[in-house]
N, C-alpha and C positions, 0 to 999 in steps of 0.2 A: 594077027596083031590084036591085042585086047582093046575093047571099047568101054567108055564111061557108062555106068548104069545108074539108074535113078537112086538106088540104095546107097551107092558109094559117095555121092555128092549132094549137098543140100540144094533144095530148089530155090529159085529166086523169091518166091512168095514167103518162104520161111525166113529168109534173111531180112526181108522188108518188115515183117512183123517184129522180129527181134530188134531191129533198129528203132521202130516206133516205141517199143516198150522202154528201151534205154533212154530215149529222149524224154519220155514221160517221167521216168524216175529222176533224171537229171533236173528237169523243170521243178519237180516237187521239192527236191533238195534245195534248189535256189530260192524258191518261194518261201520255204520254211525258214531259211537263213535270213532272208530280208525281213520277214515278219518278226522274227526273234529280235533282230537288231532294232527295228522300229519300236517294239515294246520296251526294250532296254533304254532306248533314247528317251522315250516318253516318261519312264520312271525316273531317269536322271533329271529330266527337266522339272518334274514335279518335286523331287527332293531339293533341287536347287532353289526353286521358288519358295519352298517351305523354309529353307535355311536363310533365304534373303529376307523373309518377313521378320520384323523385330519381335522379340519376346517381351511381353508385358505382364504385370500383375494388375488385377482389377479389384476394386473395392465397391461396397454398397454404401451409398450415402447414409449417414446415421441420423436417425430421428428419435432414438431412445434417450431417456433422461429428462427430468423436468427443469434442471438448471445447468448452466455452464459456469465456468470459473476462470478467474484471471489471477496469476501469481505476481506479486509485487514485493519489493523490499520495504521495510518499515522500521520505525524506531520507537522504543518504549519511553514513556515519561511517567513520573509519579502522578497520581490523580490530583494531589495537592502538594505544592512545594513552596517553602518559604525560606529565603535567605534572611538571617537575623543580624541586624547591625546595631551598634550601640547608639543610644540617645543621649548619653552623658560622657564627659571626659573623665579620665582617671586611670587606675591601674587594676588589672584583673586580680581580685582577691582569691577566688577559687572557682573551679568548674566541677560539675557533678555528673556530666553525661559525655561519654566518648562516642566515636563513630560506631554505628551498629546498635546502639542502645535504644530500646523501645521506651518512649516517654508518653505521658498522659498530657492532656490539655491543661495548662497552668503550672506544670511541673517546673521547678527552678533548675535552669541549666548552669548558671554561673552568677557570681556576684562581683560587683565593681566597687572599689574604694574611690570615693569622690571628695577629696579634701577641699578642692576649690569650691565645689557646690555647697559643701557643708558651711563654709565661711560666708558664702552669699546668703544662705538661709538664715544664719545668725544675724547678719546685717539687716535683712528684710524684716525679721521679727522685731528688732530694735526700732526700725523705722515705723512699724505698725504701732508699737507702744507709744512712740512720740506722737503719732497722728491721733491716737485715741486720747492722749492727754490734752492736746491742743483742741480737740473737738469738745472735750468736757469743759475746758475753760471758756471756749466761745459760747457754749450753751448757757453757762452761768451768767456770763456778761450780758447776753441777749435778754435773759429774764430780768436782770436788774435794770437795764435801760428801759425795758417795757414798763416797769413800775415807776420810774422817774418821769416817763412820758405822761402818765396819768396825773401826776402832781404838777405838771407843767415845767419841770426843771430842765428838760431837754427837748430838742425839736424832733418832729417825726423823721426828718432826714437822718439824723444821727441814729435813731432806733433802727431804721431800714439798713443802715450800714452795718450795724452789729448783727442783725439777722442774716444779712448776706455773708458776713464773715463766718457765721455758724455753718451755713450751707457749704461753703468752700472747705471748711475743716472736715465736715462729714464726707465730702467727696474724696479728700485726701486720705481719710481713714479707709474708705472702700478700696482705693487704689493700692494702698499699702497691704490690705488684706488679700487682694487679688494677686499681688506679687508674691506673698508668702505661699498662697495656694499653688501658684504656678511652680515655684521652686520645690514644694513638697511633691507635686505630681511628677516633676522631672526626676527628683530623687528616687521615686518609685521605680524608674527605669534602671536603677543600679542593680536590680534583680532581674536577670534575663530569664524569661519563662517561655515554655513551648506554646505556640498559638493553637495547636490542635494535636490530636493523638497521631503518632507516627514514629518514625525512626530517625535518629541523627545520622545523616549521610555525609556531613562534613563538619570538622572542627578546626578552625584556623587561628587559635589563640592558646595561650598557656598562662599559668600563674605568674604574676608580676609583669605581664606584657602591658605596654602603654596603650590605652584605649582612647581612640579619637572619635568624637561624635560624627555621625553621618555616614552615607554610603559612598562618598567620593574619596575616601581615604584608605582604600585597600579592600581586601576581600571580606566577605561576611564572617562574623565570629562563628556562627553555627549555621547549618542548613538542616531543616526538618522536612521530611518527605513522608506522605501517607502512601504506603505501598500495598495496602490491603486490596486496592484496585489500581489498575494501571491504565493510562491513556496510551493508545497506539496511533501514531500519525503515519499516514501513507499518502503518497502523491498518485492520484488516479489519472491516467491519460484522459484527454478531453472526449475521446470516442465513447468512453464508458461512463462519463459524468452523469448522464441522464438516468442510468440504470442503478446508480448508488443512492439509496434512500435510507433514512433512519429506520433501524430494525433489520437491515440486511445482515445476514449471518456470514461468518468467515471462520476459517480454520488457520491457526498459526503454528509455526514451529520456530524454535530458538536453537542456535548452535550449541549452547551449553547443556541442552537436554535433548540429545539425538534420539530419534525414534519415538518421541512424544509429541502430541499435538494438543492444542488448547483452543477452546471455543471463544469467540469474540463477537461483538455486535456493534454495528455502526450506530453511533450516538448523534453525530452531526457532521456537517461539512461546511466548507467556506462558501459554497455556492458561487465561486468565482474562479477563473482560470488564471494562473500565474503566467504573465507574459514571457518570462524567461524560460520556464520549464514546460509550458503548455499543459500543465496538469492542475487538478483541483485537489486541495488538501482535505483529507477525510480523517475524522477522529473516531476510533473504535474504543470500546471499553472491555477490559479483560479482568476477570476475577483472579486475584492473586493472594488469597487468604493463606495458602501454603507457602508463600514467599519463594516459589520456584523460579519466578522471573524477576529480572533486575531492571530498574529504571536506567535509562541511558543506553540499553543494549539494543542490538539489531535483531530483527525477526523477518521471517518470510510469511507473507499473508496470502492466503488463497480465498479471494472474495467470491462468494456465490452470486452469480448474476442470473436474473430471470431469463428464461429461454425465449427467443423471439418467435413470433407466430409464423407458421408455415416455412420453417427454415430447415436446411439440411447441412450436416457437418461433414467436411472432408478434410484431409490433410492439406496443408499449404503447398506441399510439393506437387499436388495435382494441378495447380494453376498454371496456365500458359499466358505469358504476357506478350503482346504483339500489337502491330498497327491496327489490326481488326478489333482490338479490345481485349478484355479479360475473358479467357475461354478455358474449358476443360475438354479433355478427349475421352470419349466413351467408345465401347466396343459394341457394334450392332450384332444382330443374330447371324448375319452372313460372315462374321469374322473381320469386318472392315471397320476402320476408325471413323468416328464422326466428331467434329469439333462443334461445341455448343457455347454460345455466349452466356455468361452468368453474371449475377449481381451479388456483391458481398454485403451481407447484412451486418456482420460484425467480425472483426479480425481478432482472434484470440492467440496469436503467436504461432504455435505449432499447428493449430487447426483454424479453419474459418467456417463461418456460417453463411450459407448462400440463401438468398430470398427468392431467386428465380433462375431458370435456365436448365435445371435437371429435375428428375423425378426419383422416387424411391426405388424404382425398378431399373434405373440406369446402371450399367457397369462402367464405373469411372476408372480410367487408368491412373494408378497411384503415382508413378514417376514417368510421364510421357517422354519418349526419346526426342532428341533435337530434330527439328525438321519434319515432324509428323504432320501428315496432310489428310484432308477429307478423302475418304475412299481407299486409303492405304490399308493393305492387308496386314494384320498383326496376328501374332501367335500368343494366346493366353497361356502363361506359364503353368498355372495351376488349374485343375479341373474345377475345384470348388472356389467360390468367390469369397474373398476376405471381407469381414465385417469392418465397417468404418469405426471411428472412435466413438465409444459408447457415451463417454462423458467428456465434453469438449474442454480444452484448456488444461487437462491434467496429463 
């Protein structure tokens, strides 16, 4: 009967070693799988956190530029404007200047026929002639009575009466002469003349029209405007009233001349705030020798304002309004947001100037997301920082 030999069957020792090796390999596989899964989970968590952090754009507060500006609507007016009314009654005999005509000072614009005034003047001259005749007779009588007084034929009382009558006649002559002079001066207004050099901007009469004296009986016959220079009136909000002084420069544009700008200078201001509008009326002067701008038209004015001391410009969209006050959000070096209280020096509409709260090295979030909080992780969208507005208000 055959028996088992050591060569035909493995020993127990060999089997034990094989089992241990298999267990080691299996353990290594399990450990490797667990480590791989943990690493993958860590990467997923990190990606999730990165995706959860809001993406923001940051800007650098602006400190460049010597001036800021504010844009406001305005209206042109002629530097000098005179509505011309009649000083006499009558009929328009003729007119010599239509709208748009350039006229010189003293140039005749129209003539008026004055039949009623002419008759009054004839009567006044006749009254003057009568008064002069009465004065001459009174003078002769007074001289004669003075001679009779020396001979004792009349009393001193009678002589005084004749001298008094002479003085009364002289006064009546002066009154009659003054009446003639008045009517002659009035008749001079039958010729309507330009008060200064300019252009005729309105003509509201025609040949044969009935002319009535005074300014309460209809529109002016003519209107003369000096358009070589124009006045520009703009209402400046009270916030900027203290910054607008005579000599402040401005740039203006008009809708009838697109793409062109004109220089203007502040000449004066009302130095008072209108209660209804909350604004101060400012007057600028514009050179218009080329007649490119028209009185009565609208314009857009960009007033150059002096830059405030130690101020930084940021867009208005960067401001956060809340119960804690006015704040801006900045991004720290560790990528976390930090909210800082700020103080506005001047509001320029699209941009604001801050007098405190930030520095030139801060990275300000341009449009902070809703609910952003201190210490919140944020993701800066761009590697480079965007520059703030170089010139505020533009």
